[in-house]
N, C-alpha and C positions, 0 to 999 in steps of 0.2 A: 504493500500500500504506499501510497507517495502524498505527500503534503506538498502544495503550491501556494507560497506567500506572495502577496502582490502589493502590500504596503506596510511601512513601518513608521513609527515616531519615536524620537527619544525623550528621556525625561531626566530632570537635572539631580533629583533625588536617588540614592540608593535604595534597592529593595532587599530588605535582609530576612523575610519570613517567607515559609511555603504557602501556597494557596492564596497568593496576594492579590488574586485578580477576580472580579465578578462581574456579571453583565445582567443588569435589571430587566425585569419586563417593560419598562418604558424607555428601553434604548440608551442607558446610561453606563458607563463602564468605569468601575471603581478598581483602583490600584492603591495599596497598602504600601507606603514607604516609610523610611526612617523618621521622616519629618511631618508627615500627615498622610491624608488620602487625595490622590489626584481623581477627579471626576471629569470623564471625557463623554460627552454627549455627541453623538453621532447627527451632524445636519445634513439633510439633503443638499447637494449642490450641482445640480444640472446644468447650470451656466458655466462650469469651468471647464475649459478644453485643455486642461493640465492634468497629470497624474497625482493629483493631491488630494486628500480627503479634508473636509472640514469639520471640526470639533467645537463645540462651545465648552470651555474649560473653566474649571472651578476647583477649588482647594479647601479642604478641611484639616484644621489643626486640632490638637487633642485639646479638650477643655483641661484647666488648670484645678478644676475642682478636685478635692481630695476627701473620698467617703469617710477616712478615719480622723479627719480634721479635728471633731469634738474631744478626742482622747490624745491628741497631740501634746497638750500640756502636762499630761499625767506620764508621759513617756519617760523622761529624765529620771522620775521617782520610781518608777516601776523597772528600770531596766536593770537595777542593782539586785533584783530578786531572782534573776535567771541564773541557772547554773551556767557553767563555762561553754558546755557545747550547746546549750539552748540558746545562750547569748549570741555567740557566733552566726548561728544559722537564723536568728531573729534578724541581727544586723543586715546579714546579706539579702534579705528578703525585703527589696525596695517598694513593693506594694504596700506592706505593712509600716515600713519606715520612711517614708519618702521624705521627711524633713526631720533632722536630729543634730543635736549639737555637735560640733567639730565634725561634720559630715556633709559632703557636697550634697546639696539637693538635688532629688531626682527629678529629671525633665520628662513629663509625661509623653508618651507616645500611644498611637491609636494601634492596637494589637489584633483586633477581630471587629468586623461589621456584619451586617445582615440588611438585604433590602426586604421592604414590605410587599405584599401582592399589589399588583396595579389597581387604581383607583381607590386607594385609602387616603390619597390627596387628590381633590378635584383640581384640574380636570385631567383625569387618567394618567396622574403621576404617582411615584412610589415614596414614601418615607424611608428614611435609613437610620438604623439602629447602630451606635457604635460603643465600644468598651475600650477603655485605656489600660495602660500598664499600671495604674495606681487604684483600678477596679471601679472607675466612674462608668455609669451608663447612661447615655443620652439618646434621645430621639430627636432626629434633626429633619428639617424641610429646607427645600431651596426656594427662597424668596429674591426675585431679580437673578442675579448672579451670586449671591451669597448664601451659604449654610447657615441657619441658625438652629440653635438648641431649644427646641420648643417644649420639651419636656426633659427634667432632670430625675431620672428614675432613682439615681442613688440617694437623694434627697427624701423623696416619697418612702423609699424603703426603710430608711432610718427613722422616720416617722412612725411606720408600720410595727417595726420591731423593737423600738427603744425599750419598751417595758420587758422583754424578754431577754434583754442580754445581760450576760452573767456578770460582769464587772461593773462595780458601783464606783463612778468617777468621783464621787464626794467623799468616799473613805478616806480617813486620815492616816491609818496604819495600813501597811501592805505586807504582804509575806510570799512564800512561793506559790502558795494556792492561788493568791491574785496575780502572779505572774501568768500562770497557765489560763486563767479567766480572761487576763487582758488579751492574750493572744488570740484566743478562742471568739472574742468580741469583734476584735478587729477584722478577723477572717470572716465572719459573719455579713459585713458590711461592705466586702470587695467583690464585685461582679467579674465573672471571667467568660461567659459564654451566651450566646444568643441565638434566637430563630424565630421565625413567624409562623403563623398557621395561615392557610389560606383564607380569601376573603368569604366572610358569611353574610348572610341577609335575614333580618328579622323585621318582617313587614317592611316598612320604608327605611329601616336604619341598616347601614352597611358597617360591619366592623371586623376586627381580626384580633386573634390572640399573639401576644408576645411572650416568648418563652425566656427567662433568664435565670442563669445558674451562677452559684457563687463558691466561694473558696471553702466554705463551711459545709459543701455538699446540700445548701438548700435549693430547692427549684421552686420557682414562682411563676405565675401566668397572670399577665395582665391583659385586661380587655382596651383596646384601643378602638374609639369610633372614628368613622370616616370625619376627615377634616376637609372644610371647603375653602377655596383659595381666597374669598372674600372676607373670610373671617376665621383666623387662626386661634382657636380656643378649643383645648382638649384637656381632659385630666382623666388618665388612665387609672382603672381600678383593679385591685388584686380580687382575682375570682377563685384561686387555688394557690395553697402553698404547703409545700411537704419538706421533710427534712431525712435525708437517707441516714441509715445506721452506721454510716463509715465516714469519717471526717476527711475526706478526700476532694480535692479541687476538681468541679466539673469543667471539662474542657470543650464538648460539643453536645448540641441538642438538634434535634430535628422532630417535627410534627408530621403525622401521617394519620390521614382519615382511613378508618377502617370501614365505617358505615355512617348511616345517619345518626347524629349525636353520640357517635362511638369513635374515639381516637387513641392513637398510640403515640407515647412520647420516646423517643431512645435517647438515652443519657449515655455520654462518653466520659469516662473518669482519667485523671491524670496517670494514674498508676495501671492504666490499661483494661480496666473492669469497664462492662457494658450492660447496662440496665434497660429494661422496658417497664414504663407506667402506662397501663391501661385504663382510661378514664371514661367516663360518661357525663353527657350533659343533659340536665333535667331541670325544667322549670328555672332557667337562667342561672343554676348553679353546677359545679363540676365536682363529681364525687369520682374517687379512686376505687376500680374495681379489683385490679389486680397488679402484682409486682413481679415481673420475670427477670430473672438475672441469666443474660445470654453468656456473658464471661464474667464468673464470679471470682476467678483466681487472679490476683495482680501479676501481671507479667514484666512490670515497670517499664512498659512502652506506651507513651502517650497516645491517646485517641486524638489523631489531627484531621479527621474528616470523616462526615457521616451523610448519606445522601441515599434517598429512595431509588431505586433502579427499575426493576421490571414488576409489573402487577398482573396478575391473572384473577379468574373470579374467585379463586380458592387460595391464593398465594402471594405473598409480597416478599420481593427480594430487596434487601437493603446492603449498600456498599458500605465498608468501613475500612479506614486506613490508620494503620499502626507503623510508623517507620518505614521499612521497606516491604511490610506484608499488606497484601490486599485481601480482605476478607469479605464474603458474600454470605449473609445470614439469611434464612428463609423461613418466615413466619406466617401464620394461617391469620384467618380473618378475625381470630379472637387476640393475636398477640403472641400465640405460643410458638416457641422455636419447633421448627420442622428438622431443618438440617444446616450445615455449615460447609463452606468451601473457604479455601484460601490459596494463594500462591505468593511466593517470595521472589522478588525481585533483585537482581545482582546489581552490586554498585552502591550507590549513594540512596538517601531515602526518596519516598515518593512526594513530590512537591506540587503535583498540580494533576487533577482529574476533572473529567466533564462528560456527559452523556452524549453518544452519537445517536442511537437510538434504543429501542427497547431491549436489545441483546447484547450492544457493544458499547464498551467504554474506551475513552482516550486517556491515556496516563503519561505522564512526564515525570522524569526523575531528577534529582538535582545535578547529575553529571551530564546534563543536557541529550538525553535519549527520550524518544517516543515510542509508546508501545499501543497496539490495539488489543483489548481484551474481550474475547467473545464468550458469552456464557451459554453453555450447553446444558443439557439434562444431567449428564455426567461428570463435566470438567470444565475448568477454566483453561481456555486457550489463548496464548499470546503471539503476537506478531510484530515484529519491527517495523517502525515507519521511517521511509526516508524523507528527509528534509533537506532544506538549502538555507536553513535559518543558521545565523552564526552559532556555533558551538563550542569553539575554543575559548579557553579562559573565562567563561561565563557560566552560571547556574540558571536553569530553568526554573522558576519559582512560580508558576501558577497557569492554569488554562480555564477558558470559559468559552460559551458559545452565545451566539446572538439569539433572540427570540424567535427567528427565521429557523435556526437549526443547521443553516448553510455556512455560516461565517464563524470562524474561531480566532481566539485572541492567545497569543503566548507571551509572557514577560520575562525578560531576562536582565541579570545584573552581573558586574564582575566578580569573579570568586578569587582574585588576586588583589593585592595592593596595587594603586594605580594612582597617577599623579593628576589631580583634579584641575590644575592648570591646563594640562593638556588634553583630558577628556572631561569635558564640562558637563556633558549628558551622558551619565555611563548606563543608565537602565534604558531598554528598549521594549516597546510594545510592538508585537508582530500580528498582522491579520492575515489569515490563511485559510484555504479550505482544501478539500481532498479532491482527487480527481476521480470520477465517476458520476453516473446520471443521480444518484442520491442526492449529491452535494453541489451539483451543476446550477449556478445562480439563476439561470435563464429558465432552466425546466422546474426549478422550484418556485420561482416566481408565477409560472403558468399552472400551478396546481390547483384545484377547484377548493373553494371553502376557505381560502386565505385572505388577507386584507394587505392593502399596499403599505398601511401605517406600521406594521411589524415587519417589512420586508425591504425597506429602504436600502439596508445594507448590501441587498443582492444586487439592485440597481445601481448602486454606487461602485461595487466592485466590478461590475461590466462597464461603467464609464472608465474607471481608472486604468483597467487593462486596456481598453480600447485606445485611451489617449496615449498609451507608450508605443503604439504601433504606428509606422509610418503610414499605413493604409487602414486607418479605423473602421472604414466601411465593410471591410472584409470581416473584422472582428466582431462588430455590431450585429446583433440578430436582425432577421429579415423582418420588415414591417408587414402585417397582414394587410392586404389590399380591400378586402371585404370587412369592415368593422361594424357594420349596422347590425350584425347578429350578436356582436361581443356583449359580455356583461358589463357593469359599471367598472368593476376591477380590471378588466380586460382593457376597457377603453382608457382608463388611468395610465396603464402600462405602455399604452400605444402612444398617448399624447406626450408622456416624459420621454419615450425612446425617440420619438421624433425631434424633440426638443435637443436631446443629447446629440443625435446625428447631425442635426443642423449646425449646431455648436462645433462640432468635430469637423465638418467639412469648410466651415467658413474660419475658424480659428480667431474669431471674434469675441470682444467683451460685451456683454449684455447685461445690463444692470437691473432691468425690470422685467418681470416674468408676464405681468398681467396680457398686456395687448398683444406681445409678441408670440404667445402661444397659439391664439386664435388666428393668427395669420398663417400659420404653418401646420396647424394640426386640424383635421375635420373631427376628431374625437371630442374636441372641447364642448362644442354645443351639444353633443349627444350626452355627454356627461351631466350639463346642466339640464337637460330634457328629463333625464333619469332621476336625478336628484330633486328637481322641482315637482314633477309628477308625485312622486312619493309624498313630499311635503303636501302638495294639494289635496290628494285622498285622505291624508291624516288630518287636515284642518277640516274636511268635509265631515267628518264623523262627530265634530262638536256642536253641541246644542246652541251656544252662545259665542259670538264671534264679536272681538273687539273692533274698533273703526280701523286701526291698523292692519289687522288681518284681513278686513273687508278689501281694503285697498289693495294688499298684496295680492289676494287671490284675483283681484281684476287685473293686476299687471301681469302674472303669470298665464291667466287665461288669454290675454292678447298675444303674448309670447307663444303660447301653443297654437293659437290659430295661425299666426304668421308661419310658424315653422310646419304645420300642416299642409298650408298652402303651397309649399316648395316641395312636398313629399309625393309619393305614391302611395295612397291610403290601400291600394288593392294588395301589395306586397305582404307576404307573410313572414319574410325573415326579418324586417326591420322592428325590432321589440320597442324601439323609441316611438315610432307611430302607433303603436297599440297602446304604450302607456300614455301618451298624451291625449289619445281618443278617449280612453278610460277616465282620466283626469277631468276633461272636458264634461264628460257625461255625468260625473260624480258631482261637480260644481255648477251646474247648469240651475239650479233653482235657488241659489244661495242670493241674498239679498244683499248687494255689493254696493261699495263706494266707487264711482267711475271718475271723480273729479280729484285731482291733485294741486296742491297749492305749495309754494316755496316755503319752506319753514322758516326763512330768514326775513323774507319781505312780505309774503303773503299772496305774491302774483301766482295766476295760474299758470300750470306747467301742462303744456298740450303734447311736447314732444314724447317719442316713445322712451321709457326710462332706460331702456339698454344701449338707446343711441347716443343722445346728448347729455353730457354731465353737468349742463347749466340751465339756471331758470332764465326767462326772458330778460331780466335785469343784469345778467351774466354772473349770478352767485353760482360758485362751485357746489355741485350736490352729490357728494359721494354716496354710492349705492350700494346696498347689501348683495352679496354674492350668490344669496339665494332667494330672498324676498323681493329684491329690486325696490326696495323701499329707500327713503332718504336716511342718511346717517349724519345729522348735524349735532349730536350731543357728544360728550366726552367718553362716557362709559360704553364702550363697544369692545368687541372681541376683534382680533386678526390673527391670520395665519402667519406663524414664524418663518414659512418656506416662501411662500409665493405673494405675501402681503395682503391678500384680499381680507375684506372687513365683513364683519357680521353683526346684523341688528340686534339690541338686547331682548326683543321679544322672543328670540329662538331659545333662550334660556328657560321659559315656561314651557317650551314644547320638547325639548330635548334633556336627556340627563347630562350628555356630555357634546358639545356643539363641536363637529369637526369640519374641516376643510373639505368641500367636495370633491376637489381636485387632488389634493395631497394626500387626504385620508389621515391627517394629524390633528391632535386637538387645537382648535383656535383659543388663544388666550387674551387675557385683560392685560393692558399695560398697568404694572403694579403702582406705579406712579400717578395714575389716574385714580384707582380705586383707594388708594391711600393705606393698602395693606402694607406695604414696606414701612412707612413711618411707624405704623403702631408695633409691627414685630422690632424694628431696630430700638424702640422705646422700652419693650417688655422682655425681650429676649437676648441672649446672648449671641454675638456673631461669632462663629467658629472660623470664619474665612479671614478675619483679622490675624495679623502675625501676634503670638502671644507675647507677654511682657519679658519671660525669660529669654526669648531669642532677640528680643530688641536689647536687652540689656548685654547679652553676649555680643551682639554686633556693635553696641558703643564700645564696648572694651577693646575690640580688635581695632575700631576706627582710632580709639585713643594711643593704641600700641603704634599704629601706623603713623600717627602725628607725632610721636616722640622719637620715632625712627628717623623722621625728616631732618632731626636735628641730632647728629651722631656725634658724639665724644669720643675723642682718641686721646689717650695719655701719651707724653713725650718727655723722654729722658735727656736732658742736655748735658754737655761735656762738663759743666760746673756744678752738677749735682742738683739744679732746680726743676722742679716738675711743673710744666705747663699742660694746658687743656686746649685742644684744638675745636673750635667750634664752627661746623659747617651750616651756613644759612643758605638754603635752596629757595631762591624766588623763582618766578615764571621764566625768566630768560637767563638770569646770571647766578653765578655760585660765588659768594664772596668768604673769606676765612678770617676768623678773629682770634687771635692769641692771647691768652689771659692766664696770669699766673694760679696755679692750683691750690 
């Protein structure tokens, strides 16, 4: 099997941990580095004629919140009560002792993260939960281009368990027993693992569960309700809490749906044990039913990865990674262990894993090798993968795949010391796919039942590969001539592929998509007809229409009449003709408003709304891409790709307003709806450089300033000592000799 990479980009920070990359359901790539998390959001870029991808970049620094901060004043008092061995191990644990006298303060870094299911943040976005090396857990959301900690779970957890903590911070006398209680108390406050459940719906409320694991083997389930983009207010609640009978750090968690209201939580521990907790949900409460010990004997190999693999009607396969061992456990629909398989990889530890299909896994090891693992009824079969990615002097530290399943990413970082002045961007993110029909981007795009919004990576891969060829027309797929029988998804692909082909042919820069697409692609009006007719039929079923909807239906009926006048209604292939006829028939008896006036001056507008964008007095009248209504208010949505705008009344008709051409969510400008101002005032901005980094940079700047005035001692013949002060100005260097 062979992997073919088609694009890569470099990162400034080092990647120091395995499984460092993940790809969310809303097309955001997260890469954990030593300084924080890089977020790369893939942006459609059909107007580019060069082999470069477009990403919306953002960065998340670790929060400086310390879960153990209430007990730091007691640290110097209690530390003398530890035995020598316990004292050394306690001081070396930076999670429990981030700040201590005569010791350099520990700078927190992000060690793990988990993306929520899509649509938990409106519109069709994901939340991101992160855990730091000091045990702090935050739920973050992206507002504008910054990431904010909208929920500090560590603080909520402290308030929930403060009455259960063993150590009394107000005690005046301490002993050896208090030292053990002190350490146990700190361990209960430090989070270590995260995992989200799928999205659930209860009537009109959407929510998801967040699993959090702690150093003390506490397991907590939080209920997080969907957050709307115009009102960032959320308060998670604890719906379940348990503590295992072993005091071992939880390292990995995963949520698995067994049946309706029946779930299984797989828990991996630091010493290699693997447990399963089977829970049921009844009347908005969660009750534990069973506890399964899949790996009950500690083997001292950290559980570094858990993921659901293959599911059948009676069995569920779960993949677990321990060092260089890959383990597949099979459970039934109750969570009971049926069988177990494992395979050992030669060389260094497993550093990346992602699913290819229901029977195959893609594995990367730290020594820059890739393997394909196939699950059969009797065994696990491995096959080496050939690739052209740089493999010398680098570690492979993570794999992930796009929601389309056709594009994969691999992250690498140097495995040797290097000069940062020579290699300023040492880490690399590779984008690749496999050769074969299953991963062919064009064939994946044309599968039935998919949406363009989840498969823009396929179209971008086709564009990048074509732009590298001197004859891109031979690389780009052929555009079908008969497009009238295509679905809306097929028409979108034809429209954007036509645009990409035109850009490649002319090699010219195009700044605006709106009018240009309509001139070169016949698919655009058909997409509008399909989308508008669906909207008309939807509105026709309502019993009460507002004046705006009445005017909107009038405009759309005019458009359909003009469209049908130029088409042959007798043909059966043209689905757009049938839909337009059905929409006119469904809205024929509606009482509509047929006169339009300018929202700015009140003059009657007599021109067709899709032809002339001005009123008789010359006022510009921007139009909604679906309703054709005037948009003269500040609060409206726009497509981040093509720039088309959408009327606010669509919020009442659709759960998520999407661009009819790009199939991606249309968003509000946060500056207009003032969400960003509220968030900046009430929540911590994790995209700002932390104070500790700023202080370190100032120290470096001060050291550089001192070196500009270098002092050299000089011994003269008569025994006198002088100092040479070198003063470096912009253009000249002067010397001054002074007696030392």
